[in-house]
PDBQT receptor file of N, H, CA, C and O in Angstrom, charges set to zero:
ATOM      1  N   UNK A   1      17.783 -13.799  -0.327  1.00  0.00    +0.000 N 
ATOM      2  CA  UNK A   1      16.863 -12.963   0.425  1.00  0.00    +0.000 C 
ATOM      3  C   UNK A   1      16.435 -11.752  -0.398  1.00  0.00    +0.000 C 
ATOM      4  O   UNK A   1      15.243 -11.455  -0.475  1.00  0.00    +0.000 OA
ATOM      5  N   UNK A   2      17.390 -11.042  -1.018  1.00  0.00    +0.000 N 
ATOM      6  H   UNK A   2      18.359 -11.283  -0.955  1.00  0.00    +0.000 HD
ATOM      7  CA  UNK A   2      17.046  -9.859  -1.808  1.00  0.00    +0.000 C 
ATOM      8  C   UNK A   2      16.087 -10.211  -2.922  1.00  0.00    +0.000 C 
ATOM      9  O   UNK A   2      15.123  -9.487  -3.171  1.00  0.00    +0.000 OA
ATOM     10  N   UNK A   3      16.349 -11.336  -3.603  1.00  0.00    +0.000 N 
ATOM     11  H   UNK A   3      17.132 -11.924  -3.400  1.00  0.00    +0.000 HD
ATOM     12  CA  UNK A   3      15.494 -11.727  -4.716  1.00  0.00    +0.000 C 
ATOM     13  C   UNK A   3      14.079 -12.047  -4.223  1.00  0.00    +0.000 C 
ATOM     14  O   UNK A   3      13.100 -11.686  -4.876  1.00  0.00    +0.000 OA
ATOM     15  N   UNK A   4      13.972 -12.709  -3.097  1.00  0.00    +0.000 N 
ATOM     16  H   UNK A   4      14.768 -13.002  -2.567  1.00  0.00    +0.000 HD
ATOM     17  CA  UNK A   4      12.657 -13.039  -2.549  1.00  0.00    +0.000 C 
ATOM     18  C   UNK A   4      11.872 -11.776  -2.215  1.00  0.00    +0.000 C 
ATOM     19  O   UNK A   4      10.673 -11.700  -2.481  1.00  0.00    +0.000 OA
ATOM     20  N   UNK A   5      12.542 -10.788  -1.637  1.00  0.00    +0.000 N 
ATOM     21  H   UNK A   5      13.516 -10.849  -1.421  1.00  0.00    +0.000 HD
ATOM     22  CA  UNK A   5      11.865  -9.541  -1.294  1.00  0.00    +0.000 C 
ATOM     23  C   UNK A   5      11.534  -8.722  -2.526  1.00  0.00    +0.000 C 
ATOM     24  O   UNK A   5      10.520  -8.025  -2.547  1.00  0.00    +0.000 OA
ATOM     25  N   UNK A   6      12.359  -8.791  -3.543  1.00  0.00    +0.000 N 
ATOM     26  H   UNK A   6      13.183  -9.357  -3.526  1.00  0.00    +0.000 HD
ATOM     27  CA  UNK A   6      12.108  -7.984  -4.739  1.00  0.00    +0.000 C 
ATOM     28  C   UNK A   6      10.974  -8.542  -5.585  1.00  0.00    +0.000 C 
ATOM     29  O   UNK A   6      10.492  -7.860  -6.489  1.00  0.00    +0.000 OA
ATOM     30  N   UNK A   7      10.541  -9.759  -5.313  1.00  0.00    +0.000 N 
ATOM     31  H   UNK A   7      10.933 -10.313  -4.579  1.00  0.00    +0.000 HD
ATOM     32  CA  UNK A   7       9.469 -10.383  -6.080  1.00  0.00    +0.000 C 
ATOM     33  C   UNK A   7       8.146 -10.426  -5.331  1.00  0.00    +0.000 C 
ATOM     34  O   UNK A   7       7.259 -11.194  -5.703  1.00  0.00    +0.000 OA
ATOM     35  N   UNK A   8       7.990  -9.627  -4.291  1.00  0.00    +0.000 N 
ATOM     36  H   UNK A   8       8.710  -9.003  -3.988  1.00  0.00    +0.000 HD
ATOM     37  CA  UNK A   8       6.756  -9.593  -3.520  1.00  0.00    +0.000 C 
ATOM     38  C   UNK A   8       5.683  -8.916  -4.371  1.00  0.00    +0.000 C 
ATOM     39  O   UNK A   8       5.834  -7.750  -4.738  1.00  0.00    +0.000 OA
ATOM     40  N   UNK A   9       4.599  -9.632  -4.691  1.00  0.00    +0.000 N 
ATOM     41  H   UNK A   9       4.477 -10.579  -4.393  1.00  0.00    +0.000 HD
ATOM     42  CA  UNK A   9       3.547  -9.018  -5.511  1.00  0.00    +0.000 C 
ATOM     43  C   UNK A   9       2.661  -8.088  -4.683  1.00  0.00    +0.000 C 
ATOM     44  O   UNK A   9       2.021  -8.515  -3.721  1.00  0.00    +0.000 OA
ATOM     45  N   UNK A  10       2.633  -6.833  -5.064  1.00  0.00    +0.000 N 
ATOM     46  H   UNK A  10       3.152  -6.486  -5.845  1.00  0.00    +0.000 HD
ATOM     47  CA  UNK A  10       1.803  -5.841  -4.391  1.00  0.00    +0.000 C 
ATOM     48  C   UNK A  10       1.194  -4.950  -5.458  1.00  0.00    +0.000 C 
ATOM     49  O   UNK A  10       1.881  -4.508  -6.379  1.00  0.00    +0.000 OA
ATOM     50  N   UNK A  11      -0.075  -4.696  -5.331  1.00  0.00    +0.000 N 
ATOM     51  H   UNK A  11      -0.633  -5.056  -4.583  1.00  0.00    +0.000 HD
ATOM     52  CA  UNK A  11      -0.741  -3.800  -6.270  1.00  0.00    +0.000 C 
ATOM     53  C   UNK A  11      -0.549  -2.370  -5.771  1.00  0.00    +0.000 C 
ATOM     54  O   UNK A  11      -1.214  -1.936  -4.829  1.00  0.00    +0.000 OA
ATOM     55  N   UNK A  12       0.344  -1.661  -6.395  1.00  0.00    +0.000 N 
ATOM     56  H   UNK A  12       0.884  -2.013  -7.159  1.00  0.00    +0.000 HD
ATOM     57  CA  UNK A  12       0.655  -0.301  -5.958  1.00  0.00    +0.000 C 
ATOM     58  C   UNK A  12      -0.161   0.714  -6.740  1.00  0.00    +0.000 C 
ATOM     59  O   UNK A  12       0.295   1.270  -7.739  1.00  0.00    +0.000 OA
ATOM     60  N   UNK A  13      -1.347   0.936  -6.272  1.00  0.00    +0.000 N 
ATOM     61  H   UNK A  13      -1.717   0.485  -5.460  1.00  0.00    +0.000 HD
ATOM     62  CA  UNK A  13      -2.165   1.983  -6.867  1.00  0.00    +0.000 C 
ATOM     63  C   UNK A  13      -1.874   3.283  -6.132  1.00  0.00    +0.000 C 
ATOM     64  O   UNK A  13      -1.326   3.274  -5.029  1.00  0.00    +0.000 OA
ATOM     65  N   UNK A  14      -2.235   4.379  -6.736  1.00  0.00    +0.000 N 
ATOM     66  H   UNK A  14      -2.681   4.386  -7.631  1.00  0.00    +0.000 HD
ATOM     67  CA  UNK A  14      -2.043   5.672  -6.084  1.00  0.00    +0.000 C 
ATOM     68  C   UNK A  14      -2.816   5.705  -4.768  1.00  0.00    +0.000 C 
ATOM     69  O   UNK A  14      -2.326   6.225  -3.766  1.00  0.00    +0.000 OA
ATOM     70  N   UNK A  15      -4.012   5.155  -4.776  1.00  0.00    +0.000 N 
ATOM     71  H   UNK A  15      -4.411   4.733  -5.590  1.00  0.00    +0.000 HD
ATOM     72  CA  UNK A  15      -4.821   5.118  -3.557  1.00  0.00    +0.000 C 
ATOM     73  C   UNK A  15      -4.161   4.320  -2.444  1.00  0.00    +0.000 C 
ATOM     74  O   UNK A  15      -4.192   4.731  -1.284  1.00  0.00    +0.000 OA
ATOM     75  N   UNK A  16      -3.561   3.176  -2.788  1.00  0.00    +0.000 N 
ATOM     76  H   UNK A  16      -3.536   2.843  -3.730  1.00  0.00    +0.000 HD
ATOM     77  CA  UNK A  16      -2.893   2.345  -1.785  1.00  0.00    +0.000 C 
ATOM     78  C   UNK A  16      -1.683   3.081  -1.213  1.00  0.00    +0.000 C 
ATOM     79  O   UNK A  16      -1.475   3.075   0.001  1.00  0.00    +0.000 OA
ATOM     80  N   UNK A  17      -0.896   3.703  -2.059  1.00  0.00    +0.000 N 
ATOM     81  H   UNK A  17      -1.065   3.708  -3.045  1.00  0.00    +0.000 HD
ATOM     82  CA  UNK A  17       0.278   4.454  -1.592  1.00  0.00    +0.000 C 
ATOM     83  C   UNK A  17      -0.159   5.615  -0.699  1.00  0.00    +0.000 C 
ATOM     84  O   UNK A  17       0.436   5.849   0.353  1.00  0.00    +0.000 OA
ATOM     85  N   UNK A  18      -1.190   6.338  -1.115  1.00  0.00    +0.000 N 
ATOM     86  H   UNK A  18      -1.673   6.149  -1.969  1.00  0.00    +0.000 HD
ATOM     87  CA  UNK A  18      -1.713   7.444  -0.301  1.00  0.00    +0.000 C 
ATOM     88  C   UNK A  18      -2.178   6.923   1.053  1.00  0.00    +0.000 C 
ATOM     89  O   UNK A  18      -1.880   7.522   2.087  1.00  0.00    +0.000 OA
ATOM     90  N   UNK A  19      -2.901   5.819   1.051  1.00  0.00    +0.000 N 
ATOM     91  H   UNK A  19      -3.144   5.333   0.211  1.00  0.00    +0.000 HD
ATOM     92  CA  UNK A  19      -3.424   5.229   2.284  1.00  0.00    +0.000 C 
ATOM     93  C   UNK A  19      -2.287   4.821   3.214  1.00  0.00    +0.000 C 
ATOM     94  O   UNK A  19      -2.387   5.006   4.427  1.00  0.00    +0.000 OA
ATOM     95  N   UNK A  20      -1.199   4.264   2.657  1.00  0.00    +0.000 N 
ATOM     96  H   UNK A  20      -1.119   4.114   1.671  1.00  0.00    +0.000 HD
ATOM     97  CA  UNK A  20      -0.045   3.885   3.474  1.00  0.00    +0.000 C 
ATOM     98  C   UNK A  20       0.588   5.098   4.140  1.00  0.00    +0.000 C 
ATOM     99  O   UNK A  20       0.891   5.069   5.332  1.00  0.00    +0.000 OA
ATOM    100  N   UNK A  21       0.788   6.158   3.374  1.00  0.00    +0.000 N 
ATOM    101  H   UNK A  21       0.542   6.181   2.405  1.00  0.00    +0.000 HD
ATOM    102  CA  UNK A  21       1.523   7.309   3.905  1.00  0.00    +0.000 C 
ATOM    103  C   UNK A  21       0.669   8.226   4.779  1.00  0.00    +0.000 C 
ATOM    104  O   UNK A  21       1.180   9.209   5.315  1.00  0.00    +0.000 OA
ATOM    105  N   UNK A  22      -0.611   7.925   4.933  1.00  0.00    +0.000 N 
ATOM    106  H   UNK A  22      -1.026   7.126   4.497  1.00  0.00    +0.000 HD
ATOM    107  CA  UNK A  22      -1.467   8.727   5.811  1.00  0.00    +0.000 C 
ATOM    108  C   UNK A  22      -0.959   8.737   7.250  1.00  0.00    +0.000 C 
ATOM    109  O   UNK A  22      -1.174   9.705   7.980  1.00  0.00    +0.000 OA
ATOM    110  N   UNK A  23      -0.294   7.677   7.653  1.00  0.00    +0.000 N 
ATOM    111  H   UNK A  23      -0.119   6.891   7.060  1.00  0.00    +0.000 HD
ATOM    112  CA  UNK A  23       0.243   7.563   9.005  1.00  0.00    +0.000 C 
ATOM    113  C   UNK A  23       1.747   7.774   8.976  1.00  0.00    +0.000 C 
ATOM    114  O   UNK A  23       2.415   7.343   8.036  1.00  0.00    +0.000 OA
ATOM    115  N   UNK A  24       2.279   8.423   9.977  1.00  0.00    +0.000 N 
ATOM    116  H   UNK A  24       1.737   8.773  10.741  1.00  0.00    +0.000 HD
ATOM    117  CA  UNK A  24       3.705   8.778  10.007  1.00  0.00    +0.000 C 
ATOM    118  C   UNK A  24       4.627   7.565   9.890  1.00  0.00    +0.000 C 
ATOM    119  O   UNK A  24       5.761   7.699   9.429  1.00  0.00    +0.000 OA
ATOM    120  N   UNK A  25       4.164   6.393  10.297  1.00  0.00    +0.000 N 
ATOM    121  H   UNK A  25       3.243   6.284  10.672  1.00  0.00    +0.000 HD
ATOM    122  CA  UNK A  25       5.024   5.199  10.231  1.00  0.00    +0.000 C 
ATOM    123  C   UNK A  25       4.633   4.264   9.081  1.00  0.00    +0.000 C 
ATOM    124  O   UNK A  25       5.021   3.096   9.058  1.00  0.00    +0.000 OA
ATOM    125  N   UNK A  26       3.863   4.794   8.133  1.00  0.00    +0.000 N 
ATOM    126  H   UNK A  26       3.548   5.743   8.151  1.00  0.00    +0.000 HD
ATOM    127  CA  UNK A  26       3.393   4.013   6.978  1.00  0.00    +0.000 C 
ATOM    128  C   UNK A  26       2.701   2.734   7.424  1.00  0.00    +0.000 C 
ATOM    129  O   UNK A  26       2.936   1.654   6.883  1.00  0.00    +0.000 OA
ATOM    130  N   UNK A  27       1.847   2.884   8.422  1.00  0.00    +0.000 N 
ATOM    131  H   UNK A  27       1.656   3.762   8.862  1.00  0.00    +0.000 HD
ATOM    132  CA  UNK A  27       1.055   1.775   8.971  1.00  0.00    +0.000 C 
ATOM    133  C   UNK A  27       1.926   0.623   9.457  1.00  0.00    +0.000 C 
ATOM    134  O   UNK A  27       1.586  -0.547   9.285  1.00  0.00    +0.000 OA
ATOM    135  N   UNK A  28       3.060   0.977  10.071  1.00  0.00    +0.000 N 
ATOM    136  H   UNK A  28       3.336   1.928  10.210  1.00  0.00    +0.000 HD
ATOM    137  CA  UNK A  28       3.934  -0.014  10.677  1.00  0.00    +0.000 C 
ATOM    138  C   UNK A  28       5.090  -0.466   9.804  1.00  0.00    +0.000 C 
ATOM    139  O   UNK A  28       5.930  -1.238  10.266  1.00  0.00    +0.000 OA
ATOM    140  N   UNK A  29       5.165  -0.015   8.560  1.00  0.00    +0.000 N 
ATOM    141  H   UNK A  29       4.482   0.612   8.185  1.00  0.00    +0.000 HD
ATOM    142  CA  UNK A  29       6.247  -0.445   7.668  1.00  0.00    +0.000 C 
ATOM    143  C   UNK A  29       7.567   0.261   7.959  1.00  0.00    +0.000 C 
ATOM    144  O   UNK A  29       8.637  -0.314   7.761  1.00  0.00    +0.000 OA
ATOM    145  N   UNK A  30       7.495   1.492   8.422  1.00  0.00    +0.000 N 
ATOM    146  H   UNK A  30       6.626   1.959   8.583  1.00  0.00    +0.000 HD
ATOM    147  CA  UNK A  30       8.700   2.307   8.583  1.00  0.00    +0.000 C 
ATOM    148  C   UNK A  30       9.751   1.663   9.485  1.00  0.00    +0.000 C 
ATOM    149  O   UNK A  30      10.935   1.666   9.147  1.00  0.00    +0.000 OA
ATOM    150  N   UNK A  31       9.348   1.126  10.593  1.00  0.00    +0.000 N 
ATOM    151  H   UNK A  31       8.386   1.123  10.867  1.00  0.00    +0.000 HD
ATOM    152  CA  UNK A  31      10.291   0.558  11.557  1.00  0.00    +0.000 C 
ATOM    153  C   UNK A  31      10.323  -0.961  11.544  1.00  0.00    +0.000 C 
ATOM    154  O   UNK A  31      10.927  -1.573  12.425  1.00  0.00    +0.000 OA
ATOM    155  N   UNK A  32       9.685  -1.574  10.564  1.00  0.00    +0.000 N 
ATOM    156  H   UNK A  32       9.194  -1.076   9.849  1.00  0.00    +0.000 HD
ATOM    157  CA  UNK A  32       9.620  -3.023  10.485  1.00  0.00    +0.000 C 
ATOM    158  C   UNK A  32      10.896  -3.599   9.874  1.00  0.00    +0.000 C 
ATOM    159  O   UNK A  32      11.475  -3.012   8.961  1.00  0.00    +0.000 OA
ATOM    160  N   UNK A  33      11.319  -4.730  10.376  1.00  0.00    +0.000 N 
ATOM    161  H   UNK A  33      10.849  -5.207  11.118  1.00  0.00    +0.000 HD
ATOM    162  CA  UNK A  33      12.457  -5.429   9.797  1.00  0.00    +0.000 C 
ATOM    163  C   UNK A  33      12.106  -5.820   8.358  1.00  0.00    +0.000 C 
ATOM    164  O   UNK A  33      11.005  -6.300   8.086  1.00  0.00    +0.000 OA
ATOM    165  N   UNK A  34      13.038  -5.610   7.459  1.00  0.00    +0.000 N 
ATOM    166  H   UNK A  34      13.932  -5.220   7.680  1.00  0.00    +0.000 HD
ATOM    167  CA  UNK A  34      12.766  -5.823   6.037  1.00  0.00    +0.000 C 
ATOM    168  C   UNK A  34      12.344  -7.255   5.714  1.00  0.00    +0.000 C 
ATOM    169  O   UNK A  34      11.627  -7.479   4.738  1.00  0.00    +0.000 OA
ATOM    170  N   UNK A  35      12.772  -8.210   6.506  1.00  0.00    +0.000 N 
ATOM    171  H   UNK A  35      13.354  -8.027   7.298  1.00  0.00    +0.000 HD
ATOM    172  CA  UNK A  35      12.388  -9.597   6.241  1.00  0.00    +0.000 C 
ATOM    173  C   UNK A  35      10.911  -9.849   6.525  1.00  0.00    +0.000 C 
ATOM    174  O   UNK A  35      10.362 -10.864   6.096  1.00  0.00    +0.000 OA
ATOM    175  N   UNK A  36      10.271  -8.940   7.240  1.00  0.00    +0.000 N 
ATOM    176  H   UNK A  36      10.718  -8.116   7.589  1.00  0.00    +0.000 HD
ATOM    177  CA  UNK A  36       8.850  -9.084   7.563  1.00  0.00    +0.000 C 
ATOM    178  C   UNK A  36       7.960  -8.297   6.600  1.00  0.00    +0.000 C 
ATOM    179  O   UNK A  36       6.735  -8.335   6.721  1.00  0.00    +0.000 OA
ATOM    180  N   UNK A  37       8.564  -7.585   5.647  1.00  0.00    +0.000 N 
ATOM    181  H   UNK A  37       9.559  -7.555   5.548  1.00  0.00    +0.000 HD
ATOM    182  CA  UNK A  37       7.801  -6.796   4.675  1.00  0.00    +0.000 C 
ATOM    183  C   UNK A  37       6.777  -7.606   3.884  1.00  0.00    +0.000 C 
ATOM    184  O   UNK A  37       5.627  -7.179   3.780  1.00  0.00    +0.000 OA
ATOM    185  N   UNK A  38       7.152  -8.766   3.320  1.00  0.00    +0.000 N 
ATOM    186  H   UNK A  38       8.086  -9.113   3.405  1.00  0.00    +0.000 HD
ATOM    187  CA  UNK A  38       6.167  -9.476   2.495  1.00  0.00    +0.000 C 
ATOM    188  C   UNK A  38       4.858  -9.776   3.233  1.00  0.00    +0.000 C 
ATOM    189  O   UNK A  38       3.774  -9.543   2.696  1.00  0.00    +0.000 OA
ATOM    190  N   UNK A  39       4.956 -10.283   4.438  1.00  0.00    +0.000 N 
ATOM    191  H   UNK A  39       5.836 -10.472   4.874  1.00  0.00    +0.000 HD
ATOM    192  CA  UNK A  39       3.755 -10.623   5.203  1.00  0.00    +0.000 C 
ATOM    193  C   UNK A  39       2.978  -9.365   5.572  1.00  0.00    +0.000 C 
ATOM    194  O   UNK A  39       1.751  -9.346   5.480  1.00  0.00    +0.000 OA
ATOM    195  N   UNK A  40       3.678  -8.322   5.986  1.00  0.00    +0.000 N 
ATOM    196  H   UNK A  40       4.675  -8.337   6.060  1.00  0.00    +0.000 HD
ATOM    197  CA  UNK A  40       2.998  -7.087   6.395  1.00  0.00    +0.000 C 
ATOM    198  C   UNK A  40       2.345  -6.393   5.199  1.00  0.00    +0.000 C 
ATOM    199  O   UNK A  40       1.232  -5.880   5.315  1.00  0.00    +0.000 OA
ATOM    200  N   UNK A  41       3.028  -6.372   4.054  1.00  0.00    +0.000 N 
ATOM    201  H   UNK A  41       3.932  -6.788   3.961  1.00  0.00    +0.000 HD
ATOM    202  CA  UNK A  41       2.430  -5.769   2.862  1.00  0.00    +0.000 C 
ATOM    203  C   UNK A  41       1.175  -6.518   2.434  1.00  0.00    +0.000 C 
ATOM    204  O   UNK A  41       0.192  -5.911   2.012  1.00  0.00    +0.000 OA
ATOM    205  N   UNK A  42       1.219  -7.839   2.547  1.00  0.00    +0.000 N 
ATOM    206  H   UNK A  42       2.018  -8.333   2.891  1.00  0.00    +0.000 HD
ATOM    207  CA  UNK A  42       0.039  -8.639   2.203  1.00  0.00    +0.000 C 
ATOM    208  C   UNK A  42      -1.116  -8.299   3.133  1.00  0.00    +0.000 C 
ATOM    209  O   UNK A  42      -2.250  -8.139   2.680  1.00  0.00    +0.000 OA
ATOM    210  N   UNK A  43      -0.837  -8.188   4.437  1.00  0.00    +0.000 N 
ATOM    211  H   UNK A  43       0.084  -8.318   4.805  1.00  0.00    +0.000 HD
ATOM    212  CA  UNK A  43      -1.869  -7.821   5.413  1.00  0.00    +0.000 C 
ATOM    213  C   UNK A  43      -2.450  -6.445   5.103  1.00  0.00    +0.000 C 
ATOM    214  O   UNK A  43      -3.665  -6.251   5.119  1.00  0.00    +0.000 OA
ATOM    215  N   UNK A  44      -1.561  -5.496   4.822  1.00  0.00    +0.000 N 
ATOM    216  H   UNK A  44      -0.573  -5.654   4.809  1.00  0.00    +0.000 HD
ATOM    217  CA  UNK A  44      -2.016  -4.141   4.537  1.00  0.00    +0.000 C 
ATOM    218  C   UNK A  44      -2.841  -4.074   3.262  1.00  0.00    +0.000 C 
ATOM    219  O   UNK A  44      -3.841  -3.360   3.200  1.00  0.00    +0.000 OA
ATOM    220  N   UNK A  45      -2.423  -4.816   2.249  1.00  0.00    +0.000 N 
ATOM    221  H   UNK A  45      -1.610  -5.396   2.300  1.00  0.00    +0.000 HD
ATOM    222  CA  UNK A  45      -3.172  -4.813   1.004  1.00  0.00    +0.000 C 
ATOM    223  C   UNK A  45      -4.551  -5.428   1.205  1.00  0.00    +0.000 C 
ATOM    224  O   UNK A  45      -5.534  -4.929   0.657  1.00  0.00    +0.000 OA
ATOM    225  N   UNK A  46      -4.637  -6.501   1.982  1.00  0.00    +0.000 N 
ATOM    226  H   UNK A  46      -3.838  -6.906   2.428  1.00  0.00    +0.000 HD
ATOM    227  CA  UNK A  46      -5.929  -7.119   2.282  1.00  0.00    +0.000 C 
ATOM    228  C   UNK A  46      -6.829  -6.150   3.056  1.00  0.00    +0.000 C 
ATOM    229  O   UNK A  46      -8.024  -6.050   2.780  1.00  0.00    +0.000 OA
ATOM    230  N   UNK A  47      -6.248  -5.439   4.025  1.00  0.00    +0.000 N 
ATOM    231  H   UNK A  47      -5.277  -5.519   4.249  1.00  0.00    +0.000 HD
ATOM    232  CA  UNK A  47      -7.016  -4.456   4.792  1.00  0.00    +0.000 C 
ATOM    233  C   UNK A  47      -7.522  -3.340   3.891  1.00  0.00    +0.000 C 
ATOM    234  O   UNK A  47      -8.691  -2.963   3.961  1.00  0.00    +0.000 OA
ATOM    235  N   UNK A  48      -6.643  -2.808   3.041  1.00  0.00    +0.000 N 
ATOM    236  H   UNK A  48      -5.693  -3.114   2.984  1.00  0.00    +0.000 HD
ATOM    237  CA  UNK A  48      -7.022  -1.735   2.117  1.00  0.00    +0.000 C 
ATOM    238  C   UNK A  48      -8.134  -2.209   1.179  1.00  0.00    +0.000 C 
ATOM    239  O   UNK A  48      -9.120  -1.501   0.970  1.00  0.00    +0.000 OA
ATOM    240  N   UNK A  49      -7.972  -3.407   0.615  1.00  0.00    +0.000 N 
ATOM    241  H   UNK A  49      -7.172  -3.982   0.784  1.00  0.00    +0.000 HD
ATOM    242  CA  UNK A  49      -8.971  -3.921  -0.321  1.00  0.00    +0.000 C 
ATOM    243  C   UNK A  49     -10.312  -4.188   0.344  1.00  0.00    +0.000 C 
ATOM    244  O   UNK A  49     -11.355  -4.044  -0.294  1.00  0.00    +0.000 OA
ATOM    245  N   UNK A  50     -10.302  -4.576   1.616  1.00  0.00    +0.000 N 
ATOM    246  H   UNK A  50      -9.454  -4.693   2.134  1.00  0.00    +0.000 HD
ATOM    247  CA  UNK A  50     -11.573  -4.809   2.309  1.00  0.00    +0.000 C 
ATOM    248  C   UNK A  50     -12.262  -3.494   2.667  1.00  0.00    +0.000 C 
ATOM    249  O   UNK A  50     -13.489  -3.408   2.631  1.00  0.00    +0.000 OA
ATOM    250  N   UNK A  51     -11.481  -2.471   3.012  1.00  0.00    +0.000 N 
ATOM    251  H   UNK A  51     -10.484  -2.541   3.042  1.00  0.00    +0.000 HD
ATOM    252  CA  UNK A  51     -12.062  -1.171   3.359  1.00  0.00    +0.000 C 
ATOM    253  C   UNK A  51     -12.466  -0.383   2.119  1.00  0.00    +0.000 C 
ATOM    254  O   UNK A  51     -13.461   0.341   2.136  1.00  0.00    +0.000 OA
ATOM    255  N   UNK A  52     -11.703  -0.520   1.057  1.00  0.00    +0.000 N 
ATOM    256  H   UNK A  52     -10.895  -1.109   1.043  1.00  0.00    +0.000 HD
ATOM    257  CA  UNK A  52     -11.929   0.269  -0.153  1.00  0.00    +0.000 C 
ATOM    258  C   UNK A  52     -11.937  -0.641  -1.382  1.00  0.00    +0.000 C 
ATOM    259  O   UNK A  52     -11.008  -0.590  -2.187  1.00  0.00    +0.000 OA
ATOM    260  N   UNK A  53     -12.968  -1.471  -1.538  1.00  0.00    +0.000 N 
ATOM    261  H   UNK A  53     -13.723  -1.512  -0.884  1.00  0.00    +0.000 HD
ATOM    262  CA  UNK A  53     -12.989  -2.410  -2.667  1.00  0.00    +0.000 C 
ATOM    263  C   UNK A  53     -12.996  -1.716  -4.030  1.00  0.00    +0.000 C 
ATOM    264  O   UNK A  53     -12.565  -2.300  -5.024  1.00  0.00    +0.000 OA
ATOM    265  N   UNK A  54     -13.472  -0.497  -4.081  1.00  0.00    +0.000 N 
ATOM    266  H   UNK A  54     -13.822  -0.022  -3.273  1.00  0.00    +0.000 HD
ATOM    267  CA  UNK A  54     -13.482   0.271  -5.330  1.00  0.00    +0.000 C 
ATOM    268  C   UNK A  54     -12.327   1.260  -5.378  1.00  0.00    +0.000 C 
ATOM    269  O   UNK A  54     -12.297   2.139  -6.240  1.00  0.00    +0.000 OA
ATOM    270  N   UNK A  55     -11.374   1.124  -4.456  1.00  0.00    +0.000 N 
ATOM    271  H   UNK A  55     -11.399   0.410  -3.756  1.00  0.00    +0.000 HD
ATOM    272  CA  UNK A  55     -10.289   2.101  -4.353  1.00  0.00    +0.000 C 
ATOM    273  C   UNK A  55     -10.790   3.316  -3.571  1.00  0.00    +0.000 C 
ATOM    274  O   UNK A  55     -11.942   3.354  -3.138  1.00  0.00    +0.000 OA
ATOM    275  N   UNK A  56      -9.930   4.286  -3.399  1.00  0.00    +0.000 N 
ATOM    276  H   UNK A  56      -8.994   4.255  -3.751  1.00  0.00    +0.000 HD
ATOM    277  CA  UNK A  56     -10.346   5.498  -2.708  1.00  0.00    +0.000 C 
ATOM    278  C   UNK A  56     -11.276   6.278  -3.622  1.00  0.00    +0.000 C 
ATOM    279  O   UNK A  56     -11.019   6.404  -4.819  1.00  0.00    +0.000 OA
ATOM    280  N   UNK A  57     -12.343   6.793  -3.062  1.00  0.00    +0.000 N 
ATOM    281  H   UNK A  57     -12.552   6.690  -2.089  1.00  0.00    +0.000 HD
ATOM    282  CA  UNK A  57     -13.295   7.559  -3.863  1.00  0.00    +0.000 C 
ATOM    283  C   UNK A  57     -13.217   9.016  -3.460  1.00  0.00    +0.000 C 
ATOM    284  O   UNK A  57     -12.620   9.361  -2.440  1.00  0.00    +0.000 OA
ATOM    285  N   UNK A  58     -13.810   9.846  -4.249  1.00  0.00    +0.000 N 
ATOM    286  H   UNK A  58     -14.295   9.565  -5.078  1.00  0.00    +0.000 HD
ATOM    287  CA  UNK A  58     -13.817  11.265  -3.947  1.00  0.00    +0.000 C 
ATOM    288  C   UNK A  58     -12.674  12.012  -4.593  1.00  0.00    +0.000 C 
ATOM    289  O   UNK A  58     -12.488  13.201  -4.336  1.00  0.00    +0.000 OA
ATOM    290  N   UNK A  59     -11.896  11.327  -5.438  1.00  0.00    +0.000 N 
ATOM    291  H   UNK A  59     -12.047  10.360  -5.647  1.00  0.00    +0.000 HD
ATOM    292  CA  UNK A  59     -10.796  11.982  -6.134  1.00  0.00    +0.000 C 
ATOM    293  C   UNK A  59     -11.386  12.801  -7.275  1.00  0.00    +0.000 C 
ATOM    294  O   UNK A  59     -12.324  12.362  -7.939  1.00  0.00    +0.000 OA
ATOM    295  N   UNK A  60     -10.855  13.947  -7.493  1.00  0.00    +0.000 N 
ATOM    296  H   UNK A  60     -10.092  14.303  -6.953  1.00  0.00    +0.000 HD
ATOM    297  CA  UNK A  60     -11.296  14.747  -8.630  1.00  0.00    +0.000 C 
ATOM    298  C   UNK A  60     -10.251  14.634  -9.733  1.00  0.00    +0.000 C 
ATOM    299  O   UNK A  60      -9.063  14.456  -9.469  1.00  0.00    +0.000 OA
ATOM    300  N   UNK A  61     -10.706  14.739 -10.946  1.00  0.00    +0.000 N 
ATOM    301  H   UNK A  61     -11.672  14.884 -11.161  1.00  0.00    +0.000 HD
ATOM    302  CA  UNK A  61      -9.780  14.683 -12.077  1.00  0.00    +0.000 C 
ATOM    303  C   UNK A  61      -9.683  16.069 -12.688  1.00  0.00    +0.000 C 
ATOM    304  O   UNK A  61     -10.626  16.858 -12.634  1.00  0.00    +0.000 OA
ATOM    305  N   UNK A  62      -8.540  16.347 -13.262  1.00  0.00    +0.000 N 
ATOM    306  H   UNK A  62      -7.773  15.706 -13.305  1.00  0.00    +0.000 HD
ATOM    307  CA  UNK A  62      -8.353  17.633 -13.899  1.00  0.00    +0.000 C 
ATOM    308  C   UNK A  62      -9.015  17.591 -15.267  1.00  0.00    +0.000 C 
ATOM    309  O   UNK A  62      -8.864  16.624 -16.014  1.00  0.00    +0.000 OA
ATOM    310  N   UNK A  63      -9.734  18.627 -15.581  1.00  0.00    +0.000 N 
ATOM    311  H   UNK A  63      -9.856  19.413 -14.975  1.00  0.00    +0.000 HD
ATOM    312  CA  UNK A  63     -10.376  18.710 -16.888  1.00  0.00    +0.000 C 
ATOM    313  C   UNK A  63      -9.323  19.034 -17.954  1.00  0.00    +0.000 C 
ATOM    314  O   UNK A  63      -8.345  19.732 -17.686  1.00  0.00    +0.000 OA
ATOM    315  N   UNK A  64      -9.536  18.528 -19.133  1.00  0.00    +0.000 N 
ATOM    316  H   UNK A  64     -10.330  17.960 -19.351  1.00  0.00    +0.000 HD
ATOM    317  CA  UNK A  64      -8.634  18.840 -20.239  1.00  0.00    +0.000 C 
ATOM    318  C   UNK A  64      -8.737  20.311 -20.563  1.00  0.00    +0.000 C 
ATOM    319  O   UNK A  64      -9.822  20.891 -20.575  1.00  0.00    +0.000 OA
ATOM    320  N   UNK A  65      -7.610  20.894 -20.819  1.00  0.00    +0.000 N 
ATOM    321  H   UNK A  65      -6.728  20.423 -20.809  1.00  0.00    +0.000 HD
ATOM    322  CA  UNK A  65      -7.602  22.333 -21.120  1.00  0.00    +0.000 C 
ATOM    323  C   UNK A  65      -7.535  22.527 -22.595  1.00  0.00    +0.000 C 
ATOM    324  O   UNK A  65      -7.518  23.663 -23.068  1.00  0.00    +0.000 OA
TER     325      UNK A  65
């Protein structure tokens, strides 16, 4: 079981992580049984990719000093 969960492919971009933590329960992950993580992460990633195909926009970058 541990090995199966540790091999769940998820694209962890900064935008995706930010989007997850926007909600106090991490969009349902916080209280979810760990065995249901793979399916829920896949659903969340599909939702994020459909809403933000170019990732989150409006981020500013720091200029080189």
